[in-house]
Backbone bond lengths (Angstrom), bond angles and torsions (degrees), N, CA, C in turn:
res aa  C-N    CA-C-N  psi(-1)  N-CA   C-N-CA  omega(-1)  CA-C   N-CA-C  phi
1 M - - - 1.378 - - 1.487 115.02 -
2 D 1.258 125.27 146.72 1.374 133.15 176.05 1.591 109.24 -51.22
3 R 1.293 121.25 133.32 1.463 123.72 -178.06 1.543 112.40 -56.76
4 R 1.315 114.02 -37.83 1.466 118.93 -174.79 1.554 110.98 -66.03
5 L 1.282 112.49 -40.63 1.463 120.77 178.01 1.619 114.34 -71.98
6 E 1.347 107.08 -34.03 1.550 111.14 170.69 1.537 112.09 -65.04
7 I 1.249 115.54 -36.94 1.620 115.63 178.97 1.539 104.52 -67.94
8 L 1.203 117.92 -45.18 1.476 115.60 178.91 1.482 113.77 -62.35
9 Q 1.269 122.69 -43.17 1.402 123.53 176.90 1.642 110.72 -58.37
10 K 1.201 113.81 -43.80 1.545 120.81 179.10 1.553 113.38 -65.43
11 E 1.351 111.03 -43.73 1.467 116.86 178.25 1.505 111.10 -66.40
12 L 1.216 116.95 -43.17 1.480 122.80 -177.96 1.589 108.79 -67.96
13 M 1.249 114.85 -46.43 1.620 113.59 -178.30 1.521 107.84 -68.88
14 S 1.279 118.37 -34.00 1.504 123.58 178.35 1.603 107.86 -62.10
15 A 1.306 115.12 -45.71 1.457 121.30 178.03 1.441 116.48 -54.22
16 I 1.343 117.72 -40.35 1.459 126.12 -176.24 1.435 112.58 -93.04
17 A 1.332 121.39 -12.73 1.433 122.66 -171.25 1.497 109.05 -59.09
18 G 1.318 117.15 129.35 1.487 124.40 173.88 1.528 110.53 91.02
19 L 1.297 119.45 -15.44 1.538 116.89 -173.69 1.548 106.57 -85.02
20 T 1.278 112.33 138.98 1.478 125.97 179.47 1.583 106.99 -79.35
21 A 1.384 113.21 158.55 1.433 119.07 179.16 1.628 105.07 -58.41
22 E 1.235 118.51 -42.57 1.469 123.70 178.21 1.573 110.61 -57.77
23 Q 1.270 119.24 -46.46 1.460 124.32 179.26 1.481 108.58 -64.59
24 L 1.500 118.24 -42.56 1.452 116.04 178.49 1.497 113.65 -66.03
25 R 1.310 120.30 -19.63 1.469 123.22 -178.77 1.451 112.17 -83.45
26 W 1.368 119.69 -12.79 1.508 125.02 -173.16 1.614 103.19 -70.48
27 H 1.263 115.95 143.90 1.449 119.23 173.28 1.518 111.23 -151.60
28 P 1.365 114.93 145.47 1.355 123.13 167.38 1.483 114.98 -55.19
29 P 1.373 126.68 150.55 1.396 119.29 178.43 1.594 112.63 -59.43
30 G 1.260 113.87 137.01 1.384 126.95 178.85 1.511 116.36 69.39
31 K 1.279 119.20 8.43 1.439 126.89 172.97 1.442 115.17 -110.97
32 W 1.366 117.35 156.19 1.461 122.35 169.53 1.477 111.63 -61.87
33 S 1.300 115.38 151.66 1.439 121.40 170.53 1.541 108.49 -81.41
34 A 1.310 121.27 165.51 1.406 120.77 164.69 1.392 122.05 -49.05
35 A 1.388 115.58 -40.40 1.476 124.08 174.29 1.565 107.66 -62.40
36 E 1.235 122.68 -42.76 1.340 122.60 179.39 1.586 113.71 -67.98
37 V 1.379 111.88 -36.70 1.476 114.62 175.97 1.465 107.90 -62.33
38 L 1.277 116.82 -47.23 1.535 125.14 -178.37 1.547 110.60 -55.97
39 E 1.322 117.06 -45.76 1.459 126.97 177.44 1.541 105.05 -60.61
40 H 1.300 120.87 -48.27 1.472 123.43 -177.79 1.586 108.25 -58.59
41 L 1.311 114.88 -46.77 1.482 117.95 177.58 1.549 113.90 -59.95
42 Y 1.358 109.88 -44.68 1.453 122.34 179.09 1.567 108.01 -51.86
43 L 1.353 114.54 -45.50 1.463 120.51 -171.47 1.511 106.35 -77.72
44 T 1.265 124.89 -32.07 1.441 125.45 173.89 1.530 113.01 -65.06
45 Y 1.355 113.96 -34.33 1.460 116.29 -178.89 1.535 108.23 -72.85
46 T 1.390 113.15 -49.17 1.441 115.78 -179.84 1.520 112.05 -64.43
47 G 1.283 117.64 -34.02 1.569 123.70 179.31 1.534 106.76 -61.92
48 T 1.310 116.20 -49.02 1.501 122.21 179.87 1.513 109.09 -60.86
49 T 1.238 116.58 -45.24 1.529 120.72 -176.36 1.610 107.16 -66.89
50 K 1.274 116.87 -37.48 1.495 118.30 177.22 1.500 114.47 -63.35
51 G 1.388 109.17 -49.80 1.446 119.58 179.33 1.473 110.83 -53.84
52 L 1.358 118.86 -47.80 1.421 123.67 -173.31 1.566 109.03 -75.03
53 S 1.267 116.12 -28.36 1.487 119.40 175.75 1.528 109.78 -65.01
54 R 1.254 118.34 -39.69 1.369 126.92 175.59 1.713 108.00 -61.27
55 V 1.194 112.05 -47.93 1.556 121.04 178.40 1.549 107.06 -55.79
56 L 1.289 116.76 -48.64 1.468 123.65 -176.34 1.497 110.17 -70.27
57 A 1.289 119.74 -40.40 1.533 118.65 174.27 1.531 112.87 -63.69
58 A 1.361 112.96 -34.11 1.525 117.05 -177.54 1.597 108.40 -80.39
59 Q 1.318 117.94 -20.19 1.373 126.48 -168.61 1.533 110.19 53.18
60 K 1.353 112.76 40.51 1.473 117.57 178.70 1.443 107.04 -153.85
61 A 1.375 119.09 135.61 1.533 125.78 173.11 1.443 108.13 -54.67
62 A 1.294 115.85 149.60 1.479 125.98 174.33 1.597 109.72 -115.54
63 T 1.333 113.79 72.59 1.467 120.23 -175.40 1.484 107.41 -128.47
64 T 1.356 110.46 156.97 1.509 123.17 168.29 1.511 105.88 -114.11
65 P 1.342 116.00 168.99 1.504 118.62 176.15 1.514 110.66 -69.52
66 A 1.257 115.85 139.73 1.510 124.32 -177.49 1.495 107.18 -74.63
67 T 1.473 115.66 135.81 1.361 128.79 176.00 1.370 112.79 -86.71
68 W 1.311 124.42 171.43 1.472 122.38 176.04 1.408 108.89 -69.17
69 V 1.358 122.46 -29.54 1.462 126.68 177.45 1.523 109.68 -66.95
70 H 1.267 118.91 -41.85 1.492 121.45 174.12 1.559 109.56 -61.13
71 R 1.292 118.08 -49.14 1.413 120.15 176.71 1.518 114.41 -55.69
72 R 1.298 118.97 -44.06 1.449 127.37 177.56 1.576 105.75 -60.02
73 N 1.250 121.21 -58.25 1.437 129.44 176.78 1.458 112.40 -48.10
74 K 1.334 117.37 -48.73 1.438 122.75 -175.78 1.572 108.38 -67.20
75 L 1.396 118.44 -38.69 1.430 119.36 176.18 1.609 113.79 -60.57
76 V 1.246 111.51 -41.93 1.504 116.14 177.35 1.452 114.40 -67.94
77 V 1.262 118.00 -52.55 1.496 127.08 -177.66 1.520 109.62 -68.24
78 L 1.296 115.27 -67.24 1.464 122.70 -174.54 1.524 115.24 -74.69
79 G 1.320 115.17 -41.93 1.539 119.96 -179.48 1.491 112.48 -75.65
80 F 1.238 118.55 -53.47 1.546 125.38 178.76 1.469 115.15 -86.09
81 G 1.400 118.68 -14.92 1.439 122.50 175.89 1.557 107.35 67.05
82 Y 1.400 117.44 34.48 1.537 121.53 178.20 1.546 107.35 -118.72
83 L 1.314 112.74 122.30 1.474 122.96 170.10 1.500 108.51 -103.99
84 P 1.319 113.29 103.66 1.573 120.97 172.64 1.548 111.96 -44.63
85 S 1.287 114.62 138.39 1.472 119.31 174.65 1.361 109.21 -86.58
86 G 1.379 115.63 159.81 1.538 121.69 167.82 1.592 107.74 88.94
87 R 1.225 122.19 -0.76 1.509 119.21 172.71 1.469 116.70 -79.28
88 E 1.215 121.04 129.33 1.581 123.36 -175.17 1.491 104.61 -69.44
89 A 1.282 111.51 137.37 1.513 121.62 -179.52 1.526 106.92 -72.92
90 P 1.326 117.37 143.85 1.540 119.98 175.72 1.497 105.70 -57.92
91 S 1.409 112.31 150.95 1.462 117.50 -175.13 1.515 114.76 -56.08
92 F 1.368 118.51 -36.42 1.442 121.47 -175.33 1.509 109.30 -66.62
93 S 1.236 120.86 -18.21 1.578 123.66 -172.64 1.564 110.53 -109.70
94 R 1.367 114.88 2.72 1.474 115.07 177.25 1.516 112.02 -80.94
95 P 1.440 121.35 140.10 1.448 126.99 -169.94 1.578 101.74 -56.26
96 R 1.360 111.31 146.95 1.510 118.99 176.78 1.527 111.22 -126.70
97 G 1.362 116.22 1.93 1.486 119.85 173.09 1.596 110.34 100.89
98 L 1.395 117.24 30.65 1.438 114.31 175.56 1.471 108.37 -65.88
99 A 1.223 117.89 157.80 1.497 124.49 178.36 1.461 115.09 -59.43
100 V 1.382 119.62 128.42 1.375 122.05 -171.14 1.599 106.67 -62.53
101 D 1.240 118.90 -40.13 1.533 123.53 -175.58 1.590 106.76 -65.96
102 Q 1.307 116.74 -36.84 1.536 121.22 -178.51 1.588 103.19 -65.40
103 V 1.318 118.19 -49.64 1.462 121.27 -171.52 1.574 108.99 -64.76
104 V 1.341 115.03 -46.44 1.511 121.10 177.38 1.545 108.08 -56.17
105 A 1.252 114.53 -51.28 1.482 118.04 -172.20 1.524 113.56 -68.26
106 E 1.410 120.92 -29.12 1.395 123.92 -175.84 1.457 119.17 -102.66
107 I 1.433 120.72 -15.01 1.353 123.79 -165.71 1.569 113.62 -61.53
108 A 1.420 113.52 -44.63 1.429 117.37 178.49 1.543 112.79 -61.24
109 G 1.215 114.73 -37.40 1.453 118.83 175.51 1.521 117.16 -69.39
110 K 1.389 113.30 -27.16 1.431 119.78 174.03 1.526 116.74 -69.51
111 I 1.383 110.34 -31.41 1.502 117.63 170.67 1.439 114.80 -65.27
112 A 1.366 112.01 -43.83 1.430 121.59 -177.39 1.743 109.53 -66.43
113 E 1.314 112.52 -39.43 1.504 119.72 178.04 1.523 105.94 -62.47
114 M 1.423 118.22 -45.20 1.376 123.75 -176.32 1.558 112.99 -63.00
115 D 1.442 112.79 -41.20 1.432 117.02 177.56 1.525 110.70 -65.15
116 D 1.246 113.72 -41.56 1.619 118.24 177.48 1.479 109.33 -57.46
117 M 1.341 117.33 -43.16 1.453 118.00 -176.72 1.494 115.55 -71.20
118 I 1.311 114.37 -29.15 1.434 124.32 173.47 1.582 111.72 -65.30
119 T 1.320 112.36 -46.61 1.473 124.26 -179.85 1.577 106.60 -62.65
120 R 1.382 117.30 -47.68 1.430 117.49 -177.26 1.621 109.90 -66.95
121 C 1.244 116.72 -36.64 1.506 120.75 178.14 1.576 107.73 -61.47
122 E 1.366 120.19 -45.47 1.412 128.25 -178.18 1.483 108.47 -63.72
123 Q 1.334 119.07 -40.46 1.418 121.29 -179.29 1.546 116.15 -71.96
124 E 1.325 113.21 -30.54 1.471 117.17 -178.21 1.600 110.65 -97.60
125 L 1.216 118.05 -26.29 1.467 123.80 -177.01 1.458 116.79 -108.98
126 G 1.295 117.65 -19.58 1.563 121.91 -168.89 1.442 114.07 97.51
127 T 1.300 110.17 -173.24 1.432 121.54 -178.42 1.459 119.89 -94.59
128 G 1.292 114.73 5.74 1.526 120.17 -177.14 1.541 108.32 -75.40
129 N 1.357 113.08 -168.76 1.483 119.49 176.27 1.577 105.66 -63.35
130 L 1.353 106.42 140.24 1.560 119.19 175.45 1.477 115.93 -108.83
131 L 1.324 112.71 -46.75 1.562 116.16 -163.53 1.455 105.65 -154.68
132 D 1.319 116.20 140.74 1.519 121.16 175.67 1.527 107.94 -76.76
133 H 1.384 112.35 144.65 1.464 120.26 168.31 1.473 101.01 -102.18
134 P 1.404 117.63 149.18 1.414 120.96 -177.00 1.560 116.01 -65.86
135 I 1.270 121.45 -14.79 1.490 127.71 -177.13 1.519 108.29 -120.58
136 L 1.202 116.36 -44.96 1.522 122.35 -179.60 1.459 120.12 -80.46
137 G 1.381 116.90 -15.34 1.411 118.97 -170.83 1.486 120.83 77.77
138 P 1.325 119.43 -151.66 1.447 124.07 -176.82 1.572 106.45 -68.04
139 L 1.352 115.40 136.87 1.483 123.88 179.50 1.482 112.09 -135.99
140 T 1.359 112.18 137.49 1.490 120.26 167.16 1.461 108.94 -75.20
141 G 1.422 110.31 164.08 1.516 119.14 175.79 1.601 109.56 -48.27
142 R 1.277 114.04 -52.02 1.470 121.90 -179.83 1.549 114.33 -55.77
143 Q 1.365 115.34 -40.03 1.327 121.75 177.24 1.502 112.79 -68.77
144 W 1.336 115.01 -41.60 1.514 119.87 177.48 1.536 109.44 -55.68
145 R 1.383 119.58 -42.80 1.341 122.69 -175.44 1.530 108.20 -73.22
146 R 1.329 122.60 -34.65 1.469 118.85 179.96 1.541 102.22 -75.92
147 F 1.304 127.52 -38.78 1.448 119.96 179.15 1.567 109.88 -58.40
148 H 1.309 121.11 -43.30 1.432 119.81 -175.71 1.535 108.97 -69.79
149 L 1.240 120.13 -27.78 1.481 119.64 177.71 1.515 108.77 -71.16
150 V 1.360 117.66 -51.86 1.416 120.35 -177.87 1.580 110.63 -63.83
151 H 1.241 118.91 -39.14 1.462 123.41 178.13 1.480 112.26 -66.94
152 G 1.386 111.87 -47.79 1.548 118.24 -176.14 1.671 106.78 -65.79
153 L 1.334 116.79 -42.34 1.513 116.08 -179.88 1.526 111.55 -67.39
154 H 1.376 116.08 -29.05 1.460 117.51 174.98 1.529 109.61 -61.27
155 H 1.357 114.63 -44.32 1.524 117.51 178.52 1.467 114.88 -73.21
156 V 1.386 117.37 -30.46 1.475 121.72 176.40 1.572 107.60 -58.19
157 R 1.333 117.93 -44.95 1.424 122.28 173.96 1.536 111.92 -48.57
158 Q 1.391 114.96 -54.18 1.448 118.45 177.83 1.547 116.20 -57.84
159 I 1.259 115.11 -39.74 1.508 119.32 179.40 1.474 104.67 -68.14
160 R 1.213 124.08 -48.69 1.519 121.14 173.66 1.477 114.97 -56.51
161 Q 1.245 123.94 -37.07 1.445 128.12 173.66 1.463 109.23 -58.18
162 R 1.313 115.16 -49.93 1.562 115.78 -174.18 1.533 106.91 -72.74
163 A 1.361 123.99 -33.51 1.400 125.37 -179.38 1.615 106.89 -62.69
164 K 1.291 111.70 -41.12 1.561 120.89 -174.95 1.651 105.34 -64.32
165 K 1.261 117.24 -41.26 1.402 118.51 177.35 1.522 116.44 -63.27
166 L 1.312 113.94 -22.39 1.502 121.15 179.54 1.588 111.35 -81.62
167 K 1.223 117.88 -13.42 1.469 120.99 -172.25 1.608 107.96 -90.44
């Protein structure tokens, strides 16, 4: 597996280690619980995997030309490694109430599946742009991995903050 996604897996599993389902469901007023944050991440991993599987099936990238907004957003997120807070998640990645135990049990595997799908796309279609991200625009496999690392670590910090308040 790609080292960036290995780091993400380890950090994510470390952040939730020892937390009960009840603790994962606790949330500050107006904020997502750690369980909801995990589900959001889970949905982004499965969404990326599904999108890339469609690319692989079609044997053709599913991208549009990058706009200057895409380029700016890529610079901030992928270049500087900064994910601004307060942005509303796209509807497909908002928590819907999946079972906490299921998400906890499957999330590391979903990261591995996503990495495998990125690798397969790169092997069959090359290292160019593969799939559009809803905010960053067209991304290569390498950029998808970097995005998921930056995005995931952003949410790992949130999970750790919630866990800290429970102690």
